[in-house]
ROSE-633036 format. One record per residue (C-alpha): residue number from 1; residue in one letter; x, y, z. Coordinates in steps of 0.1 Angstrom, whole numbers. Layout:
<rec NUM a <X Y Z>>
...
This chain:
<rec 1 x <17 82 391>>
<rec 2 x <-15 66 377>>
<rec 3 x <-23 67 340>>
<rec 4 x <-52 91 345>>
<rec 5 x <-28 117 359>>
<rec 6 x <-5 112 329>>
<rec 7 x <-35 119 306>>
<rec 8 x <-44 151 325>>
<rec 9 x <-8 163 320>>
<rec 10 x <-10 155 283>>
<rec 11 x <-42 173 277>>
<rec 12 x <-32 204 297>>
<rec 13 x <-4 211 271>>
<rec 14 x <-25 202 240>>
<rec 15 x <-21 177 211>>
<rec 16 x <16 180 208>>
<rec 17 x <21 168 244>>
<rec 18 x <-4 140 237>>
<rec 19 x <17 129 208>>
<rec 20 x <50 129 227>>
<rec 21 x <35 111 257>>
<rec 22 x <19 85 234>>
<rec 23 x <52 77 216>>
<rec 24 x <72 77 248>>
<rec 25 x <49 54 266>>
<rec 26 x <49 29 237>>
<rec 27 x <87 30 235>>
<rec 28 x <90 25 273>>
<rec 29 x <66 -4 273>>
<rec 30 x <84 -21 244>>
<rec 31 x <116 -21 265>>
<rec 32 x <101 -40 293>>
<rec 33 x <113 -77 289>>
<rec 34 x <84 -93 306>>
<rec 35 x <56 -69 313>>
<rec 36 x <32 -78 341>>
<rec 37 x <-6 -78 337>>
<rec 38 x <-8 -46 356>>
<rec 39 x <18 -29 333>>
<rec 40 x <-1 -41 302>>
<rec 41 x <-34 -28 316>>
<rec 42 x <-18 6 325>>
<rec 43 x <-3 11 290>>
<rec 44 x <-36 0 275>>
<rec 45 x <-55 26 296>>
<rec 46 x <-30 54 288>>
<rec 47 x <-27 47 251>>
<rec 48 x <-65 44 245>>
<rec 49 x <-71 76 264>>
<rec 50 x <-47 94 241>>
<rec 51 x <-56 75 209>>
<rec 52 x <-80 100 194>>
<rec 53 x <-56 129 200>>
<rec 54 x <-26 116 182>>
<rec 55 x <-16 116 145>>
<rec 56 x <-16 87 120>>
<rec 57 x <22 88 121>>
<rec 58 x <21 82 159>>
<rec 59 x <-3 53 154>>
<rec 60 x <19 38 127>>
<rec 61 x <49 42 150>>
<rec 62 x <30 23 177>>
<rec 63 x <21 -5 153>>
<rec 64 x <57 -8 142>>
<rec 65 x <71 -10 177>>
<rec 66 x <44 -33 191>>
<rec 67 x <47 -57 161>>
<rec 68 x <80 -69 177>>
<rec 69 x <65 -75 211>>
<rec 70 x <51 -108 224>>
<rec 71 x <29 -92 250>>
<rec 72 x <7 -64 235>>
<rec 73 x <-20 -43 252>>
<rec 74 x <-52 -60 239>>
<rec 75 x <-74 -29 234>>
<rec 76 x <-46 -9 217>>
<rec 77 x <-38 -39 195>>
<rec 78 x <-75 -41 184>>
<rec 79 x <-77 -3 177>>
<rec 80 x <-45 -3 157>>
<rec 81 x <-55 -34 136>>
<rec 82 x <-88 -17 127>>
<rec 83 x <-68 12 111>>
<rec 84 x <-62 13 73>>
<rec 85 x <-33 -8 62>>
<rec 86 x <-9 21 59>>
<rec 87 x <-10 23 97>>
<rec 88 x <-18 -13 107>>
<rec 89 x <5 -32 83>>
<rec 90 x <34 -39 107>>
<rec 91 x <10 -56 131>>
<rec 92 x <-9 -75 104>>
<rec 93 x <24 -89 90>>
<rec 94 x <44 -96 121>>
<rec 95 x <25 -95 154>>
<rec 96 x <25 -129 172>>
<rec 97 x <-3 -116 194>>
<rec 98 x <-28 -121 165>>
<rec 99 x <-43 -155 163>>
<rec 100 x <-58 -170 131>>
<rec 101 x <-93 -162 144>>
<rec 102 x <-83 -126 149>>
<rec 103 x <-69 -124 114>>
<rec 104 x <-100 -140 98>>
<rec 105 x <-122 -115 117>>
<rec 106 x <-102 -86 103>>
<rec 107 x <-104 -99 68>>
<rec 108 x <-141 -104 72>>
<rec 109 x <-145 -68 83>>
<rec 110 x <-120 -50 61>>
<rec 111 x <-119 -72 30>>
<rec 112 x <-91 -74 5>>
<rec 113 x <-70 -44 18>>
<rec 114 x <-62 -62 51>>
<rec 115 x <-63 -97 34>>
<rec 116 x <-34 -89 11>>
<rec 117 x <-13 -76 39>>
<rec 118 x <-21 -105 62>>
<rec 119 x <-11 -129 34>>
<rec 120 x <25 -116 38>>
<rec 121 x <28 -132 72>>
<rec 122 x <53 -160 77>>
<rec 123 x <37 -195 80>>
<rec 124 x <3 -180 74>>
<rec 125 x <-26 -205 80>>
<rec 126 x <-37 -222 48>>
<rec 127 x <-73 -212 55>>
<rec 128 x <-62 -176 52>>
<rec 129 x <-42 -183 20>>
<rec 130 x <-72 -198 3>>
<rec 131 x <-94 -170 15>>
<rec 132 x <-71 -143 2>>
<rec 133 x <-68 -162 -31>>
<rec 134 x <-106 -162 -35>>
<rec 135 x <-108 -125 -26>>
<rec 136 x <-81 -117 -51>>
<rec 137 x <-98 -137 -79>>
<rec 138 x <-131 -120 -71>>
<rec 139 x <-116 -85 -72>>
<rec 140 x <-97 -92 -105>>
<rec 141 x <-129 -106 -120>>
<rec 142 x <-149 -75 -110>>
<rec 143 x <-121 -52 -124>>
<rec 144 x <-121 -72 -157>>
<rec 145 x <-159 -70 -159>>
<rec 146 x <-159 -33 -152>>
<rec 147 x <-133 -27 -178>>
<rec 148 x <-152 -48 -203>>
<rec 149 x <-184 -27 -197>>
<rec 150 x <-164 5 -201>>
<rec 151 x <-149 -7 -234>>
<rec 152 x <-181 -20 -248>>
<rec 153 x <-191 -3 -281>>
<rec 154 x <-216 26 -277>>
<rec 155 x <-232 36 -310>>
<rec 156 x <-243 70 -296>>
<rec 157 x <-209 79 -283>>
<rec 158 x <-192 66 -315>>
<rec 159 x <-214 89 -335>>
<rec 160 x <-206 119 -313>>
<rec 161 x <-169 112 -316>>
<rec 162 x <-172 109 -354>>
<rec 163 x <-190 143 -355>>
<rec 164 x <-163 159 -334>>
<rec 165 x <-135 145 -355>>
<rec 166 x <-153 159 -386>>
<rec 167 x <-157 193 -371>>
<rec 168 x <-121 195 -359>>
<rec 169 x <-107 183 -393>>
<rec 170 x <-128 208 -412>>
<rec 171 x <-118 236 -389>>
<rec 172 x <-81 228 -390>>
<rec 173 x <-75 209 -423>>
<rec 174 x <-37 212 -421>>
<rec 175 x <-33 201 -385>>
<rec 176 x <-14 168 -382>>
<rec 177 x <-30 139 -365>>
<rec 178 x <-16 134 -329>>
<rec 179 x <6 104 -327>>
<rec 180 x <0 79 -298>>
<rec 181 x <22 85 -268>>
<rec 182 x <52 63 -266>>
<rec 183 x <77 59 -238>>
<rec 184 x <114 51 -244>>
<rec 185 x <130 34 -215>>
<rec 186 x <166 40 -205>>
<rec 187 x <175 13 -180>>
<rec 188 x <204 35 -167>>
<rec 189 x <181 65 -161>>
<rec 190 x <146 51 -156>>
<rec 191 x <130 81 -139>>
<rec 192 x <123 102 -171>>
<rec 193 x <106 73 -188>>
<rec 194 x <85 65 -157>>
<rec 195 x <76 102 -152>>
<rec 196 x <65 105 -188>>
<rec 197 x <45 73 -186>>
<rec 198 x <28 83 -154>>
<rec 199 x <17 116 -169>>
<rec 200 x <5 100 -202>>
<rec 201 x <-32 98 -209>>
<rec 202 x <-28 60 -216>>
<rec 203 x <-35 41 -183>>
<rec 204 x <-14 12 -195>>
<rec 205 x <17 34 -201>>
<rec 206 x <31 34 -166>>
<rec 207 x <26 -3 -159>>
<rec 208 x <43 -11 -192>>
<rec 209 x <72 12 -185>>
<rec 210 x <76 -2 -150>>
<rec 211 x <76 -38 -163>>
<rec 212 x <104 -29 -187>>
<rec 213 x <127 -11 -162>>
<rec 214 x <122 -38 -136>>
<rec 215 x <122 -68 -159>>
<rec 216 x <89 -81 -145>>
<rec 217 x <58 -94 -162>>
<rec 218 x <32 -70 -175>>
<rec 219 x <6 -87 -153>>
<rec 220 x <28 -82 -122>>
<rec 221 x <33 -45 -131>>
<rec 222 x <-4 -39 -135>>
<rec 223 x <-11 -57 -102>>
<rec 224 x <15 -34 -84>>
<rec 225 x <0 -3 -100>>
<rec 226 x <-36 -14 -93>>
<rec 227 x <-31 -24 -56>>
<rec 228 x <-52 -7 -29>>
<rec 229 x <-22 9 -13>>
<rec 230 x <12 20 -27>>
<rec 231 x <34 -3 -6>>
<rec 232 x <45 -25 -35>>
<rec 233 x <51 5 -57>>
<rec 234 x <74 19 -30>>
<rec 235 x <95 -13 -31>>
<rec 236 x <99 -9 -69>>
<rec 237 x <109 28 -67>>
<rec 238 x <134 20 -39>>
<rec 239 x <149 -7 -60>>
<rec 240 x <154 18 -88>>
<rec 241 x <173 41 -65>>
<rec 242 x <150 71 -70>>
<rec 243 x <152 100 -45>>
<rec 244 x <123 109 -23>>
<rec 245 x <109 137 -46>>
<rec 246 x <110 114 -77>>
<rec 247 x <93 86 -58>>
<rec 248 x <67 109 -45>>
<rec 249 x <57 124 -78>>
<rec 250 x <53 89 -94>>
<rec 251 x <33 77 -64>>
<rec 252 x <11 108 -63>>
<rec 253 x <1 102 -100>>
<rec 254 x <-13 68 -91>>
<rec 255 x <-24 73 -54>>
<rec 256 x <-32 110 -52>>
<rec 257 x <-60 104 -26>>
<rec 258 x <-35 87 -2>>
<rec 259 x <-7 114 -3>>
<rec 260 x <-25 147 -7>>
<rec 261 x <-22 161 28>>
<rec 262 x <7 168 51>>
<rec 263 x <6 139 76>>
<rec 264 x <1 114 47>>
<rec 265 x <31 129 29>>
<rec 266 x <53 126 60>>
<rec 267 x <41 90 64>>
<rec 268 x <50 83 27>>
<rec 269 x <85 97 33>>
<rec 270 x <90 77 64>>
<rec 271 x <79 45 47>>
<rec 272 x <101 51 17>>
<rec 273 x <131 58 39>>
<rec 274 x <125 27 59>>
<rec 275 x <128 3 30>>
<rec 276 x <163 -12 27>>
<rec 277 x <177 -16 -8>>
<rec 278 x <186 -52 -2>>
<rec 279 x <150 -60 9>>
<rec 280 x <136 -43 -22>>
<rec 281 x <160 -63 -44>>
<rec 282 x <150 -95 -27>>
<rec 283 x <113 -87 -32>>
<rec 284 x <118 -80 -69>>
<rec 285 x <137 -113 -73>>
<rec 286 x <108 -131 -56>>
<rec 287 x <83 -116 -80>>
<rec 288 x <104 -125 -110>>
<rec 289 x <107 -161 -97>>
<rec 290 x <69 -163 -91>>
<rec 291 x <62 -150 -126>>
<rec 292 x <87 -174 -142>>
<rec 293 x <73 -204 -123>>
<rec 294 x <38 -194 -134>>
<rec 295 x <49 -192 -171>>
<rec 296 x <67 -225 -169>>
<rec 297 x <35 -242 -155>>
<rec 298 x <17 -229 -186>>
<rec 299 x <-10 -210 -167>>
<rec 300 x <5 -175 -172>>
<rec 301 x <14 -149 -146>>
<rec 302 x <-21 -147 -133>>
<rec 303 x <-15 -178 -112>>
<rec 304 x <15 -163 -95>>
<rec 305 x <15 -166 -57>>
<rec 306 x <-7 -142 -39>>
<rec 307 x <21 -132 -16>>
<rec 308 x <28 -95 -22>>
């Protein structure tokens, strides 16, 4: 039966049928040891025809399965790599079908979000390493500049704050002054401390608490919490042996826009469950070694390897 006939069957029964057919066709293709050109063209035609009717979870599934294949349908590969990194990451990290020129084109189009994921590839081209380093440096410089502008003294705002403090103190002369929020870390039970820090008004509270419970540098913790996606944070939470609900609450406080609707939450749960504890432990150990090496070199943790 030709692929057009398959698509007709799929659309007759609605989106759910499309989803099942899309996943099944990808799985079947991945099990072909040496697909012919005709088979590659057929799966490309079928998958692209269904592409706009399937969920993000199905696309992430396709990216994960195809990342292990040597022969990948070219149009489907292109569409999947154009997706945000929460979908495309498996291909960006592992696919052998992507050449250096393809990776550079993706970085040029999508910027730092794709670049940081591509930098995690094994034996990545030095050109890409240098490019990602430059993009990282530029992003960190822009963040520092923005924070500097936000923290710059503003006489008008300072005067308004002083007036408000005066009004409050005169209205409630006996009210005690609020103490700054502090978070006590219990290494045996880290979740309460991380939860309180995540909900604190101080934006530095959570990175500081994370650094303490994981024994990583403050710079590394701020980098994890300030990343474009929550992938590195998931690794940390898996290493701390938190359950799904605890990990979700902490992630939602930092990345609410990425986990606020049903499919995104399901994707979060799938990603969290897929992380193996030993892989998370190894990742944390790599970060600690990078930070230690940077400190020994005398340049501080900011020079740690860009690999995330």
